C-alpha angles and dihedrals in degrees: 000000000000131000124247090250091054091047091051092048092050102039102020125221130290112260115231123222090248091053091051094049089047088056090049089051092050090049090052092049091052094048103119144171092285090057091050090049092053091047091050091050094048092045097039098123098050092040091053091048091051091048089051090052091043087236098152091166088062092050091052092045092051094049091045093052091049091050092049092051092047093049092049091048092051092046091050091052092047095048103032107019093238139067127235101163111094121232112264110263130172 
C-alpha cells in the first residue's frame, strides 16, 4: 500500500481545466519578440504573399494562429509533459 503523497509523486495529479487555461494565459503573456521572429521565419512565404497583396488581415491572422498554437503547445508541455498540438503550418 502506498501513501497519497507517493501516488502523486509517481503518477502526478490530474490537471483541471482552470489550471490548463492558466498555463495557456502564462504562455501568452511570455510570448515575446523572439517568438514573433520565429513565427515570421516559419511563415515567410505566406507572409510575403500577403504583403504583396496588401492583405494585412491575412498577416495578422497568420501570426495570431501561430501564437495560439505555440501557447497551446507550451501549456500542454507544462501541464502534461508532452505535446499533442501540431505546430501551425500553412
